[in-house]
C-alpha positions in Angstrom: 0.0 0.0 0.0 2.8 2.4 0.9 4.6 1.7 -2.3 1.4 2.5 -4.3 1.1 5.8 -2.5 4.8 6.6 -3.0 4.6 5.8 -6.7 1.5 8.0 -7.2 3.1 10.9 -5.3 6.3 10.6 -7.3 4.3 10.6 -10.6 2.1 13.4 -9.5 4.9 15.6 -8.3 7.1 15.0 -11.3 4.2 15.6 -13.7 3.3 18.9 -12.0 7.0 20.1 -12.0 7.5 19.2 -15.6 4.2 20.1 -17.1 2.9 23.5 -17.8 -0.4 24.6 -16.2 -3.3 23.6 -18.5 -6.5 25.6 -18.6 -9.8 24.4 -20.1 -11.2 26.4 -23.0 -14.1 25.9 -25.4 -14.3 26.7 -29.1 -17.1 28.1 -31.3 -18.6 24.6 -31.5 -18.8 24.5 -27.7 -16.2 21.7 -27.5 -13.6 21.8 -24.7 -9.9 21.4 -24.8 -6.9 22.7 -22.8 -4.3 25.4 -23.4 -1.0 25.9 -21.7 0.0 29.1 -19.9 1.3 30.5 -23.2 -2.1 30.1 -24.9 -1.0 27.1 -27.1 -3.5 24.4 -27.5 -2.2 21.2 -25.8 -5.4 19.1 -25.9 -7.6 19.7 -28.9 -11.2 20.7 -28.2 -13.0 17.4 -28.5 -14.8 17.2 -25.2 -18.4 18.1 -24.4 -17.2 19.4 -21.1 -14.0 19.8 -19.1 -13.2 20.9 -15.6 -10.2 22.6 -14.1 -7.3 20.5 -12.9 -7.4 19.5 -9.2 -4.4 17.8 -7.6 -3.1 17.0 -11.1 -6.2 15.6 -12.8 -9.0 17.1 -14.8 -12.4 15.5 -15.5 -13.6 15.4 -19.1 -16.8 14.3 -20.7 -18.2 13.2 -24.1 -21.9 12.3 -24.4 -22.4 11.8 -20.7 -19.3 9.5 -20.3 -16.5 10.8 -18.1 -12.8 10.2 -17.8 -9.6 11.8 -16.4 -6.7 13.6 -18.0 -3.4 13.9 -16.2 -1.5 17.2 -15.9 0.3 16.5 -19.2 -3.1 16.4 -20.9 -3.0 12.6 -21.5 -6.2 10.7 -21.0 -5.6 8.1 -18.3 -9.1 6.5 -18.2 -11.4 5.6 -20.9 -14.4 7.9 -21.3 -16.9 5.3 -19.9 -17.9 6.4 -16.4 -21.3 7.8 -15.4 -19.7 9.7 -12.5 -16.2 10.5 -11.2 -15.2 11.8 -7.8 -14.3 15.4 -8.1 -12.0 15.4 -5.0 -13.3 18.7 -3.8 -14.7 17.7 -0.4 -12.4 16.7 2.5 -13.2 13.0 2.2 -12.6 12.9 -1.6 -9.5 15.1 -1.3 -8.0 12.6 1.2 -8.6 9.8 -1.4 -7.0 11.9 -4.2 -4.0 12.6 -2.0 -3.6 8.8 -1.5 -3.8 8.2 -5.2 -7.4 7.0 -5.5 -10.8 8.2 -6.6 -14.2 6.6 -6.9 -16.1 6.0 -10.2 -19.6 5.0 -11.1 -20.3 2.6 -14.0 -23.7 0.8 -14.7 -25.0 2.3 -11.4 -22.3 0.7 -9.3 -19.3 2.4 -7.6 -15.7 1.3 -7.2 -12.2 2.8 -7.0 -9.5 3.5 -9.6 -5.9 4.5 -8.9 -3.9 7.4 -10.4 -3.1 5.4 -13.6 -6.8 4.8 -14.2 -6.7 1.1 -13.2 -9.8 -0.2 -11.5 -8.5 -1.4 -8.1 -11.7 -2.6 -6.6 -14.7 -4.3 -8.3 -17.4 -1.8 -9.3 -20.0 -3.4 -7.1 -21.0 -0.9 -4.4 -24.6 0.3 -4.8 -24.2 3.5 -2.8 -21.8 6.4 -3.4 -18.7 6.1 -1.2 -19.0 9.7 -0.2 -21.2 8.6 2.6 -18.4 6.5 4.2 -15.5 7.8 6.2 -12.3 8.1 4.1 -10.4 5.8 6.4 -12.9 2.9 5.7 -13.0 3.3 2.0 -9.9 1.3 1.1 
């Protein structure tokens, strides 16, 4: 478990240090992409929606299916999830800091790691946000 956390932190820190800050933008067709701090397009506008980066990851969506981009603009999960944790409350932020987030697929919840790998079966019927973070994994 500690090695997983250490690996995630190393990847996250090195990505943040090496990568430029990416900002979501949308074009005249209302498609979203990402630009760097120089205004250059790094991720072409192909997404129906995109959120700002949070702790090195951004949520993106096409046709109601969500996935994550890393801080380099690389898609790390398939765009298949109905819901992704946004990491913005204390419980979710603690999971993000540990290198995990929850996802929803076919009305079931489970967890993925910072590489997008599903690390638990997606079989929970309730959102993990109702559970204490220390009991989630």
